[in-house]
C-alpha positions as CSV (number, residue, x, y, z in Angstrom):
1,M,115.7,124.6,136.0
2,N,117.5,125.8,132.9
3,K,116.6,124.6,129.8
4,L,117.5,121.0,129.0
5,R,120.3,120.7,125.8
6,I,119.2,117.9,123.2
7,V,120.1,115.9,121.0
8,F,117.4,114.6,119.1
9,M,118.0,110.9,117.1
10,G,115.5,110.1,113.8
11,T,115.1,109.6,110.8
12,P,111.6,109.8,107.8
13,D,109.3,112.9,108.1
14,F,107.6,111.0,111.6
15,A,110.6,112.1,113.3
16,A,111.6,115.7,111.5
17,T,108.2,116.6,112.4
18,I,108.9,116.1,115.9
19,L,111.9,117.8,115.5
20,K,110.4,120.6,113.8
21,H,108.2,121.3,116.9
22,L,110.3,121.8,119.5
23,K,112.6,123.8,117.4
24,E,109.9,126.2,116.9
25,H,108.9,126.1,120.5
26,N,112.4,127.0,121.6
27,F,113.4,124.2,122.8
28,E,117.2,123.8,123.3
29,I,118.8,120.7,120.3
30,V,122.2,121.0,120.4
31,G,122.2,118.7,117.6
32,V,121.0,115.6,115.9
33,V,121.5,112.0,115.4
34,T,120.6,110.4,112.1
35,A,121.2,108.0,109.5
36,A,123.9,107.8,107.1
37,D,123.4,108.9,103.3
38,K,121.4,106.0,100.8
39,P,122.1,106.0,96.8
40,A,118.3,105.7,95.6
41,G,117.2,105.6,92.3
42,R,118.1,104.9,88.6
43,G,121.0,107.6,89.5
44,L,121.8,106.6,92.7
45,K,122.1,109.8,93.8
46,L,122.5,109.8,97.5
47,N,120.0,110.1,100.0
48,E,119.6,111.5,102.4
49,S,116.8,111.6,105.8
50,A,114.1,114.0,106.4
51,V,115.6,114.5,109.7
52,K,118.9,116.1,108.6
53,K,117.4,118.0,105.4
54,Y,115.6,120.1,108.3
55,A,118.3,120.0,110.7
56,Q,120.5,121.5,107.6
57,S,118.0,124.5,107.6
58,Q,118.3,124.6,111.0
59,N,121.9,125.2,111.4
60,I,122.0,122.3,114.0
61,S,125.0,120.1,113.7
62,I,124.4,116.6,112.5
63,L,126.1,113.4,113.3
64,Q,125.6,110.1,111.2
65,P,127.3,107.0,112.5
66,T,126.9,103.7,110.8
67,N,127.8,102.0,113.8
68,L,126.3,103.5,117.1
69,K,129.8,101.7,118.9
70,N,132.4,103.7,117.1
71,E,135.0,104.9,119.1
72,A,134.8,108.6,116.8
73,F,131.3,108.6,117.1
74,L,130.4,108.1,121.3
75,A,133.5,111.1,121.4
76,A,131.9,113.7,119.1
77,L,128.4,112.6,120.9
78,K,129.7,113.5,124.2
79,L,130.8,116.6,123.2
80,F,127.2,117.5,122.8
81,N,126.9,117.5,126.0
82,A,123.3,116.8,126.2
83,D,121.4,116.3,129.4
84,I,118.8,114.1,127.4
85,H,118.2,111.8,124.0
86,I,115.2,111.7,122.3
87,V,114.5,108.7,119.8
88,V,112.1,109.0,117.4
89,A,112.4,106.3,114.6
90,F,115.7,105.7,114.5
91,R,117.3,102.4,116.0
92,M,117.9,100.4,118.9
93,L,120.9,101.9,120.6
94,P,123.4,100.0,122.6
95,K,124.2,101.4,126.6
96,E,127.1,103.3,126.1
97,V,124.7,106.1,123.8
98,W,121.0,106.4,125.8
99,S,123.0,105.9,129.3
100,M,125.2,108.8,128.5
101,P,123.4,112.3,129.4
102,K,122.6,113.4,132.5
103,F,118.6,112.9,131.9
104,G,118.9,108.8,130.3
105,T,117.2,109.1,126.9
106,F,113.6,108.3,126.1
107,N,111.4,107.5,123.6
108,L,108.3,108.6,121.5
109,H,106.7,105.4,120.6
110,A,104.3,105.0,118.1
111,S,101.2,103.0,120.4
112,L,99.4,103.0,123.7
113,L,102.4,100.6,124.9
114,P,102.5,97.2,126.1
115,E,100.8,96.9,123.3
116,Y,101.8,96.8,119.3
117,R,105.8,97.1,120.4
118,G,108.1,96.6,117.2
119,A,108.9,97.9,113.8
120,A,105.2,98.3,112.8
121,P,102.4,99.6,115.5
122,I,101.1,102.1,113.8
123,H,100.0,99.5,110.9
124,W,99.1,96.8,112.6
125,A,96.4,98.8,114.9
126,I,94.1,98.8,111.3
127,I,95.2,95.8,110.4
128,N,94.1,94.1,113.6
129,G,91.0,96.0,113.7
130,E,91.5,98.0,117.3
131,T,89.0,101.0,117.5
132,K,91.7,102.9,119.3
133,T,95.5,104.0,119.9
134,G,97.6,106.2,120.9
135,V,101.4,107.2,121.6
136,T,103.6,107.2,124.5
137,T,107.0,108.0,125.7
138,F,108.9,106.4,127.5
139,F,112.7,105.7,129.0
140,I,115.1,103.7,127.2
141,D,116.3,100.1,129.0
142,E,118.1,97.0,127.1
143,K,114.8,95.8,125.6
144,I,112.6,96.9,122.8
145,D,110.0,99.1,124.0
146,T,110.3,97.8,127.5
147,G,111.1,101.5,129.4
148,E,109.4,102.8,132.2
149,I,106.3,104.4,131.1
150,I,106.7,108.9,131.1
151,L,103.3,109.9,129.5
152,Q,100.4,108.2,127.2
153,E,97.5,109.5,124.3
154,E,95.2,108.3,123.2
155,I,93.1,108.0,119.7
156,S,90.2,106.6,118.6
157,I,90.7,104.8,115.2
158,S,87.7,105.1,112.7
159,E,86.1,102.7,110.2
160,T,87.4,104.1,107.4
161,E,90.7,104.9,108.8
162,T,94.2,104.6,106.7
163,V,97.4,103.7,108.2
164,G,98.7,107.6,105.7
165,T,95.8,109.0,107.9
166,L,97.3,107.2,111.0
167,H,100.7,108.4,111.3
168,D,100.0,111.5,110.2
169,K,97.2,111.8,113.6
170,L,99.8,110.2,115.8
171,M,103.1,112.1,114.2
172,N,101.2,115.9,116.0
173,L,99.8,113.8,118.8
174,G,103.8,112.4,119.7
175,A,104.9,116.3,118.7
176,N,102.6,117.6,121.4
177,L,103.2,115.2,124.1
178,V,107.6,114.7,123.4
179,A,107.4,118.3,123.7
180,K,105.3,117.9,127.1
181,T,107.5,115.6,128.3
182,L,110.5,117.4,128.0
183,L,108.7,120.7,130.1
184,Y,108.0,117.8,133.1
185,I,112.0,116.6,132.9
186,E,112.7,120.5,132.7
187,N,110.6,120.7,135.7
188,G,111.5,117.8,138.0
189,A,107.7,116.8,138.2
190,I,108.8,113.2,136.1
191,T,107.5,110.2,137.7
192,T,107.8,107.0,135.8
193,N,105.1,103.6,135.4
194,K,106.4,100.5,135.0
195,Q,104.9,98.5,131.5
196,P,101.5,95.8,132.7
197,A,102.3,92.8,132.1
198,L,99.5,92.3,129.8
199,E,99.3,89.6,126.4
200,E,101.0,91.3,124.0
201,K,100.1,92.4,120.4
202,A,103.2,92.2,118.2
203,A,104.3,95.2,115.8
204,P,106.5,92.9,113.8
205,K,108.4,94.3,110.9
206,L,106.4,94.1,107.8
207,T,107.5,91.9,104.5
208,P,105.9,90.5,101.1
209,E,104.8,87.6,103.1
210,N,102.0,89.2,105.6
211,T,101.0,92.2,103.5
212,K,99.6,89.8,100.8
213,I,96.4,89.5,101.3
214,D,94.5,86.1,101.7
215,W,91.3,86.2,99.9
216,K,89.8,83.8,102.3
217,E,89.2,85.7,105.4
218,P,86.4,87.6,106.0
219,I,85.8,90.5,104.5
220,D,86.5,92.5,107.7
221,K,89.7,90.7,107.8
222,V,90.5,91.5,104.3
223,F,89.0,95.3,104.4
224,D,91.1,96.0,107.8
225,K,94.4,94.4,106.0
226,I,93.6,96.7,103.2
227,R,93.0,100.7,104.6
228,G,95.9,98.7,107.7
229,L,98.6,99.0,104.4
230,N,97.6,102.0,102.6
231,P,99.4,104.1,101.0
232,F,102.6,102.3,102.5
233,P,104.0,100.0,101.2
234,A,100.4,99.1,99.6
235,A,98.3,95.5,100.2
236,W,99.5,92.8,97.5
237,T,98.0,89.9,95.3
238,T,98.3,88.6,92.7
239,I,95.4,88.2,89.7
240,N,95.2,85.3,87.4
241,T,93.1,86.7,84.1
242,D,93.7,85.0,81.5
243,G,96.2,82.7,82.1
244,E,98.0,85.1,83.2
245,I,99.2,86.0,86.5
246,I,99.9,89.6,87.0
247,S,101.3,91.6,90.4
248,A,99.4,94.3,91.6
249,K,98.9,96.8,94.8
250,I,95.7,97.3,96.3
251,Y,95.0,100.3,97.9
252,A,91.8,102.0,98.3
253,V,89.2,99.7,98.8
254,E,85.0,100.0,100.1
255,K,83.6,97.0,101.6
256,E,80.5,95.8,100.5
257,T,78.8,92.9,103.0
258,S,76.2,90.4,101.5
259,K,75.4,86.5,101.1
260,H,76.4,84.9,97.3
261,S,77.8,81.8,95.8
262,F,81.2,82.9,94.2
263,D,84.5,81.2,94.9
264,F,86.5,83.6,97.4
265,G,88.6,85.9,95.5
266,K,86.2,85.7,91.9
267,I,86.8,89.0,90.6
268,I,83.3,90.5,89.2
269,S,83.9,93.5,87.2
270,N,82.3,96.0,84.2
271,K,83.3,99.4,82.4
272,K,82.7,101.3,85.9
273,E,83.8,99.0,88.7
274,V,85.9,96.2,90.0
275,K,84.9,93.9,92.9
276,V,86.4,90.2,94.8
277,A,84.4,88.0,96.3
278,V,85.3,86.9,100.5
279,Q,83.7,85.6,102.9
280,N,80.8,87.7,104.0
281,G,80.7,90.0,100.6
282,F,82.4,91.8,98.2
283,I,85.5,93.9,98.3
284,N,85.3,97.3,96.2
285,I,88.9,98.2,94.2
286,L,89.2,101.7,93.9
287,E,92.2,102.6,93.8
288,I,94.8,100.0,92.1
289,K,98.3,99.8,90.9
290,L,99.2,96.8,88.7
291,A,102.8,95.9,87.9
292,G,104.6,98.6,85.2
293,K,102.3,100.7,85.7
294,K,101.0,103.3,87.2
295,Q,99.1,103.4,90.6
296,M,94.8,104.6,89.2
297,D,91.5,104.8,90.2
298,I,89.4,101.9,88.9
299,K,87.5,103.8,86.0
300,S,91.0,104.9,84.8
301,L,92.2,101.3,84.3
302,L,89.1,99.6,82.9
303,N,89.7,101.7,80.3
304,G,92.2,100.4,78.8
305,F,92.8,97.1,80.5
306,S,90.3,94.0,80.8
307,F,89.5,90.8,83.1
308,S,88.6,87.7,81.7
309,D,85.5,86.1,83.2
310,D,87.1,83.6,85.1
311,A,89.7,86.1,86.7
312,K,90.5,85.7,90.0
313,M,92.7,86.8,93.2
314,E,95.0,84.8,94.1
């Protein structure tokens, strides 16, 4: 069979790495669809997506629609004459887009579907204490992350994994799976499976409400939440010290299982360490960012900051 003509749709680094992998393995990328440039930073300079930057470096044609049903966009997309569309970390597509190519459109999702459908599957797998996850390619249909599965690849999650380390592992695993999926389709060897009807584990969008630490939870729940949000967007809390309320983001931590009689959230600190009392033990804070200050290791913080004797995380 002739090489597939591919239109790639994606925006962040995760997607750009997969696009690069396909290009380097000689797949025929005829066009890219990515997010419109957005003003960012103090100077509101237009920020280009990682996918756009890579596509420009390779002289790949780029479309940046704000409305995926816009007639001019659909006409321009049709001109690529793609055999297949690939979606990686983009947005929900209208039927006019995903049904356009001869072989349809497939998506790469960073979970073992049907588990963790939604916006933040890598984070929630760690937050919920899972010991395995993976990547899935599936054909897009009318609903979100429900289409027939093409291929899956599984990976284990270590007890100290963070969303940062797992993101990169899944990104590389996903690049190989997308390439493998394309070869299956090119060779006419494709078979799909309907997603099993399991009790769903959701992966909703991260919000200030669901990323705040609850220090009353058991030690493992607190630990998993912090590492599942490290380094982005980071779990957060408020610190009550000397009657002042300070917002803080918590990054690297360790857990120390032990019995104690402190109130949950109580901060125990000296010149070298800071730990917080939780159910069944303590969370030792290794990296933190106080509002208005840089992220730093705990020893650097303690050089110029001290907690009151009655300080608490709230």
